[in-house]
C-alpha positions, 0 to 999 in steps of 0.5 A: 522522512519518507522511505519507499521499499518495493520488491516482488511478493514474498521477497521480504519487503514488508519484513524489512520495512517493519524492522526499519520503521521500528528501528528508526521510530517511523510509521509504516504505511503499507500500499497493499493494505491501503489498496485493500482497505480502499477496495473494501470501502468502495465494495469492489474486488481488488481487480475492479478497484485497480481498474477504477484507480487507473481511470480516476486520479482522485483515488491517489489522493485518498 
C-alpha cells in the first residue's frame, strides 16, 4: 500500500504521515529526507541537485 501526503512546509504533513505509518504498521518514506540524502551522495547543494534532478530522469529511479 502506498499513501502520499503533501502540504506546505510546517503544515504537519510529516507529523500526520508518522502517526499514520505507526497506526497502520507501514514504513514511512520521506521525499525530503531522500532528496537531501541523494544531494549529499552527489556532493551537491539542494539547489544544485534540484537542477540535476530536473534534467536527469534517472535520478527518479534511485
